[in-house]
Backbone as CSV, one residue per row, in Angstrom:
resi,resn,N_x,N_y,N_z,CA_x,CA_y,CA_z,C_x,C_y,C_z
1,UNK,-45.590,98.488,45.410,-45.980,98.880,44.067,-46.730,100.202,44.180
2,UNK,-46.404,101.110,43.276,-47.072,102.406,43.294,-48.515,102.267,42.809
3,UNK,-49.322,103.275,43.105,-50.707,103.272,42.651,-50.766,103.237,41.121
4,UNK,-49.857,103.968,40.480,-49.807,103.986,39.014,-49.503,102.589,38.464
5,UNK,-48.539,101.907,39.070,-48.188,100.560,38.635,-49.338,99.595,38.902
6,UNK,-49.987,99.730,40.048,-51.138,98.885,40.369,-52.245,99.069,39.341
7,UNK,-52.537,100.302,38.987,-53.573,100.572,37.982,-53.195,99.992,36.624
8,UNK,-51.913,100.101,36.268,-51.427,99.523,35.014,-51.617,98.006,35.035
9,UNK,-51.241,97.382,36.144,-51.360,95.934,36.252,-52.827,95.501,36.206
10,UNK,-53.698,96.247,36.841,-55.133,95.939,36.768,-55.634,96.023,35.320
11,UNK,-55.208,97.062,34.602,-55.622,97.243,33.208,-55.150,96.084,32.331
12,UNK,-53.890,95.725,32.477,-53.334,94.638,31.665,-53.918,93.289,32.079
13,UNK,-54.255,93.150,33.346,-54.903,91.925,33.816,-56.292,91.797,33.208
14,UNK,-56.996,92.898,33.100,-58.302,92.895,32.436,-58.141,92.480,30.978
15,UNK,-57.132,93.034,30.311,-56.853,92.642,28.919,-56.600,91.134,28.832
16,UNK,-55.812,90.635,29.767,-55.475,89.215,29.792,-56.729,88.364,29.993
17,UNK,-57.555,88.737,30.948,-58.765,87.970,31.231,-59.770,88.023,30.090
18,UNK,-59.730,89.068,29.310,-60.626,89.191,28.156,-60.106,88.462,26.918
19,UNK,-58.875,87.985,26.984,-58.259,87.310,25.840,-58.739,85.865,25.760
20,UNK,-59.326,85.486,24.640,-59.771,84.089,24.491,-58.609,83.093,24.583
21,UNK,-57.399,83.548,24.313,-56.232,82.669,24.316,-55.602,82.508,25.703
22,UNK,-56.190,83.110,26.726,-55.672,82.974,28.091,-56.017,81.591,28.629
23,UNK,-55.005,80.868,29.113,-55.229,79.516,29.617,-55.865,79.545,31.010
24,UNK,-56.403,78.408,31.397,-57.127,78.277,32.670,-56.248,78.641,33.866
25,UNK,-55.020,78.134,33.903,-54.143,78.377,35.045,-53.807,79.857,35.201
26,UNK,-53.566,80.506,34.096,-53.248,81.929,34.148,-54.478,82.751,34.531
27,UNK,-55.620,82.347,34.029,-56.877,83.018,34.379,-57.121,82.902,35.892
28,UNK,-56.870,81.728,36.448,-57.035,81.520,37.885,-56.061,82.378,38.691
29,UNK,-54.814,82.443,38.259,-53.812,83.254,38.955,-54.166,84.735,38.886
30,UNK,-54.647,85.179,37.740,-55.046,86.586,37.581,-56.205,86.917,38.498
31,UNK,-57.195,86.049,38.547,-58.348,86.295,39.419,-57.965,86.246,40.895
32,UNK,-57.083,85.329,41.248,-56.613,85.250,42.635,-55.875,86.528,43.017
33,UNK,-55.073,87.051,42.095,-54.367,88.300,42.367,-55.366,89.453,42.544
34,UNK,-56.336,89.544,41.662,-57.334,90.612,41.775,-58.058,90.544,43.116
35,UNK,-58.397,89.354,43.557,-59.092,89.183,44.834,-58.203,89.541,46.021
36,UNK,-56.896,89.424,45.857,-55.961,89.683,46.954,-55.552,91.151,47.084
37,UNK,-55.906,91.975,46.113,-55.508,93.389,46.176,-56.030,94.013,47.471
38,UNK,-55.120,94.663,48.180,-55.481,95.339,49.419,-55.540,94.434,50.640
39,UNK,-55.178,93.157,50.471,-55.168,92.234,51.604,-53.731,91.888,51.974
40,UNK,-53.580,91.166,53.061,-52.233,90.748,53.468,-51.637,89.720,52.513
41,UNK,-52.458,89.122,51.661,-51.982,88.147,50.677,-51.544,88.778,49.364
42,UNK,-51.678,90.089,49.229,-51.405,90.728,47.943,-49.998,90.457,47.430
43,UNK,-48.985,90.617,48.261,-47.600,90.429,47.801,-47.362,88.996,47.337
44,UNK,-47.850,88.030,48.095,-47.654,86.631,47.719,-48.400,86.305,46.426
45,UNK,-49.631,86.770,46.308,-50.411,86.501,45.095,-49.826,87.224,43.889
46,UNK,-49.227,88.383,44.109,-48.564,89.098,43.018,-47.388,88.273,42.505
47,UNK,-46.577,87.755,43.419,-45.424,86.941,43.023,-45.879,85.677,42.299
48,UNK,-46.947,85.046,42.790,-47.475,83.845,42.134,-48.004,84.169,40.735
49,UNK,-48.662,85.292,40.624,-49.219,85.733,39.333,-48.104,85.967,38.318
50,UNK,-47.070,86.675,38.728,-45.938,86.940,37.831,-45.268,85.619,37.430
51,UNK,-45.112,84.704,38.386,-44.502,83.410,38.071,-45.346,82.645,37.048
52,UNK,-46.666,82.704,37.186,-47.549,82.023,36.229,-47.446,82.668,34.847
53,UNK,-47.355,83.985,34.805,-47.192,84.683,33.523,-45.905,84.228,32.844
54,UNK,-44.823,84.176,33.622,-43.532,83.764,33.056,-43.590,82.330,32.533
55,UNK,-44.379,81.497,33.192,-44.510,80.109,32.767,-45.362,79.980,31.504
56,UNK,-46.374,80.838,31.374,-47.366,80.658,30.320,-47.149,81.479,29.059
57,UNK,-46.376,82.549,29.119,-46.146,83.326,27.900,-45.420,82.436,26.890
58,UNK,-45.861,82.494,25.662,-45.335,81.587,24.631,-44.147,82.215,23.898
59,UNK,-42.939,81.677,24.117,-41.796,82.152,23.332,-42.043,81.861,21.852
60,UNK,-41.569,82.721,21.014,-41.861,82.597,19.583,-41.336,81.281,19.017
61,UNK,-40.186,80.819,19.495,-39.672,79.539,19.006,-40.598,78.388,19.397
62,UNK,-41.216,78.484,20.564,-42.183,77.471,20.977,-43.414,77.476,20.093
63,UNK,-43.874,78.673,19.738,-45.034,78.775,18.856,-44.706,78.216,17.472
64,UNK,-43.529,78.528,16.979,-43.113,78.009,15.668,-43.079,76.476,15.700
65,UNK,-42.482,75.926,16.747,-42.399,74.466,16.854,-43.792,73.856,16.961
66,UNK,-44.656,74.451,17.766,-45.994,73.896,17.956,-46.837,74.020,16.691
67,UNK,-46.843,75.193,16.094,-47.669,75.411,14.902,-47.248,74.488,13.753
68,UNK,-45.966,74.128,13.709,-45.470,73.248,12.656,-45.574,71.766,12.975
69,UNK,-46.036,71.441,14.181,-46.123,70.038,14.592,-47.472,69.428,14.224
70,UNK,-47.547,68.116,14.344,-48.819,67.429,14.102,-49.878,67.882,15.108
71,UNK,-49.482,68.059,16.367,-50.437,68.515,17.375,-50.916,69.929,17.048
72,UNK,-50.006,70.778,16.607,-50.385,72.130,16.210,-51.389,72.118,15.068
73,UNK,-51.190,71.214,14.135,-52.112,71.088,13.010,-53.489,70.619,13.481
74,UNK,-53.502,69.751,14.507,-54.777,69.296,15.065,-55.484,70.432,15.794
75,UNK,-54.717,71.199,16.563,-55.301,72.291,17.352,-55.748,73.448,16.459
76,UNK,-54.883,73.859,15.547,-55.157,75.028,14.723,-55.880,74.710,13.416
77,UNK,-55.878,73.461,13.022,-56.542,73.068,11.786,-55.937,73.759,10.571
78,UNK,-56.818,74.226,9.693,-56.387,74.895,8.452,-55.529,76.131,8.723
79,UNK,-55.694,76.744,9.886,-54.962,77.974,10.202,-53.512,77.725,10.599
80,UNK,-53.130,76.475,10.817,-51.781,76.166,11.303,-50.689,76.756,10.417
81,UNK,-50.828,76.615,9.115,-49.759,77.122,8.236,-49.695,78.651,8.281
82,UNK,-50.837,79.313,8.422,-50.828,80.778,8.540,-50.236,81.227,9.869
83,UNK,-50.553,80.496,10.933,-49.990,80.811,12.246,-48.493,80.603,12.226
84,UNK,-48.045,79.525,11.610,-46.612,79.260,11.493,-45.918,80.371,10.722
85,UNK,-46.476,80.757,9.594,-45.877,81.828,8.792,-45.847,83.144,9.577
86,UNK,-46.922,83.428,10.290,-46.988,84.655,11.098,-45.930,84.620,12.203
87,UNK,-45.791,83.478,12.871,-44.793,83.344,13.937,-43.383,83.506,13.391
88,UNK,-43.129,82.944,12.226,-41.806,83.102,11.610,-41.534,84.565,11.261
89,UNK,-42.567,85.279,10.853,-42.426,86.712,10.550,-42.126,87.510,11.828
90,UNK,-42.810,87.168,12.903,-42.544,87.824,14.195,-41.082,87.635,14.571
91,UNK,-40.604,86.402,14.463,-39.208,86.111,14.822,-38.249,86.871,13.907
92,UNK,-38.550,86.865,12.628,-37.698,87.577,11.663,-37.591,89.063,12.013
93,UNK,-38.661,89.612,12.551,-38.677,91.033,12.915,-38.190,91.289,14.343
94,UNK,-37.626,90.271,14.981,-37.023,90.447,16.299,-37.943,90.164,17.469
95,UNK,-39.171,89.734,17.206,-40.086,89.419,18.293,-39.663,88.178,19.044
96,UNK,-39.889,88.170,20.324,-39.480,87.042,21.157,-40.656,86.198,21.641
97,UNK,-41.874,86.764,21.515,-43.053,86.066,22.024,-44.185,86.084,21.008
98,UNK,-45.107,85.166,21.201,-46.360,85.132,20.454,-47.051,86.497,20.632
99,UNK,-47.815,86.900,19.639,-48.497,88.189,19.745,-50.016,88.051,19.873
100,UNK,-50.478,86.888,20.349,-51.911,86.747,20.613,-52.282,87.703,21.753
101,UNK,-53.548,87.983,21.950,-53.939,88.928,23.003,-53.430,88.547,24.400
102,UNK,-53.447,87.267,24.751,-52.983,86.862,26.076,-51.475,87.093,26.220
103,UNK,-50.705,86.676,25.242,-49.247,86.847,25.315,-48.854,88.324,25.247
104,UNK,-49.602,89.114,24.506,-49.336,90.551,24.443,-49.538,91.183,25.815
105,UNK,-50.609,90.800,26.514,-50.849,91.318,27.865,-49.762,90.821,28.817
106,UNK,-49.377,89.558,28.687,-48.308,89.015,29.536,-47.006,89.782,29.344
107,UNK,-46.655,90.040,28.102,-45.417,90.775,27.831,-45.472,92.169,28.422
108,UNK,-46.605,92.837,28.299,-46.747,94.183,28.863,-46.555,94.149,30.379
109,UNK,-47.082,93.127,31.020,-46.915,92.989,32.465,-45.460,92.692,32.805
110,UNK,-44.851,91.765,32.083,-43.454,91.425,32.368,-42.510,92.587,32.116
111,UNK,-42.857,93.456,31.188,-42.031,94.642,30.938,-41.982,95.545,32.170
112,UNK,-42.967,95.432,33.048,-43.030,96.238,34.287,-42.749,95.402,35.536
113,UNK,-42.210,94.211,35.354,-42.003,93.286,36.461,-41.230,93.919,37.633
114,UNK,-40.169,94.620,37.337,-39.356,95.222,38.407,-40.191,96.198,39.229
115,UNK,-41.018,97.000,38.566,-41.883,97.945,39.279,-42.973,97.236,40.054
116,UNK,-43.495,96.163,39.484,-44.574,95.419,40.123,-44.092,94.735,41.399
117,UNK,-42.923,94.143,41.342,-42.403,93.396,42.501,-41.589,94.264,43.455
118,UNK,-41.475,95.536,43.163,-40.684,96.434,44.029,-41.357,96.664,45.365
């Protein structure tokens, strides 16, 4: 990975870690990757980090299904119908993923996946 790509990944990782919507597993993978930079474990931790991002980014259809479910209503409360409407608007406009801060950072990282894993 080039220095430019590494700096980009560090920046987006910071965005991800600052996102309240970042889940525990992804937060752990991000921190493990940051700790591995410059070590012999960097390549392996990078691959693990990317795999965790791919697992955790929320596809828009998943968000629509969740926000419209009983569990989504329990989690989101009164905001569930607004989240559902927003997710449907994202899909209507061609979006493929949730646009919360964590998913936005994940998408930015995945957009550079080839450069990151090169």
